N, C-alpha and C positions, 0 to 999 in steps of 0.2 A: 504492501499499499504505499503511497505518498500523497504528501499533502496537495491542497492548489497549487503550490508552486511546483510542481511535480519533483519535490525534492522525499526523498525515503522517511517513511516513519515507521513500518513495519516489516517484518519477513519472520517468512518460516518456510522450511523445506521438510520434506517428509525424508525418512530416510532410504535409500534405495534410488529416489527419484536423480534422474539424468540431470547432470551437471549445467546442460544446454538449456534446460528448461526455467533452471536461473535467471539467464540475460534474455531471454521471451518475455516471460513473467515482469520482469522489469521496465522492460522496453513498452508491454502490454499498457501497466498502470502509467508510464510516462506519456503514451501515446494521450490515452484519454485525457490526461490532466492536461496536457500541450494545446488539445482542437476540444475540451470539455464534453466531448461525446464518447458514444460508444465506438471501439476499435474497428469494428465492423460497419460502424458507418461511412467512414473515408475507407475504409477497404471497397465499399461498390463504387465511391467518388475517385478512385484512382486506378483503375482496372485500363489496358491499354485503348487509347482510342479517346477517351473522355480526360477533359485538361488537368485533375491533378495527377496523371501517370509517375507515376518514380518518387513522389512523394515521399515513400520509405525511405527510401534514400540521402533523407537530407537530417537535421541536426543530428547526428551520429548514428541514425540506424531509429526508423519507426515502424513500428508493428500496424498491418492493415487488414487483419484477420480479427476475430472476433474473441472475445474473453480477455478486455479489456472494456472497465467500465467506471463513469462518475459513484462519487457516493453523496448524497444532498442530506440537507438538514430538514427539518421537519417544514422550512418555508420552501424549499427546493431548490436554496443556494446549495455548488459544489463547494465540499469541504475538502473531498480529496478525492482520490481513485485506486481501485483494486486490480491487480491482474495477474489472472491464474493460468498453469501453464503445467506439463506433465500427464496428461488423460488424452481421452480426446475430448475434441471441438464442444459436445454437445456436455460432456460432464465438466470441461475447465468452466463452460460457460455456466451450470450450476452450482456451479460449487463460490464461482463469482458472484453470480445474483445472489446466493445465500451470504456472501459476505458482506453485500453492499445491504442488502436487508437489515440483516443483524445489528451492525454500526445505525 
C-alpha cells in the first residue's frame, strides 16, 4: 500500500511468493496512486493505436493491468492505493478489493 503521494506505507509478502511479484505489486499501487484510478482503467486506455500506448514505460515503469486500486475514505477522497500480485489476476483483484474495503 502507498499513500496518496505514492510513498510506501505498508508491505507484506507471503512465504514462497515469487520475488517478481514484489515489484509488480508496488508498481500497481504506485500506478493507481499517480493516476488516481484502478490500473486496469489505464490499461484499457494504453492499448496499441490508442493515444496512451506505451505509458507503462514512463516514471520508472507503470503497471497497466488489473489489481492496483485506490483506497478512499468515507467522503470518497483517495487516501492511498493498494497493489496485489502473485496469484491469478482474478484472485489478486479479490485480495486488492478486500484490502481496500477493509480500510
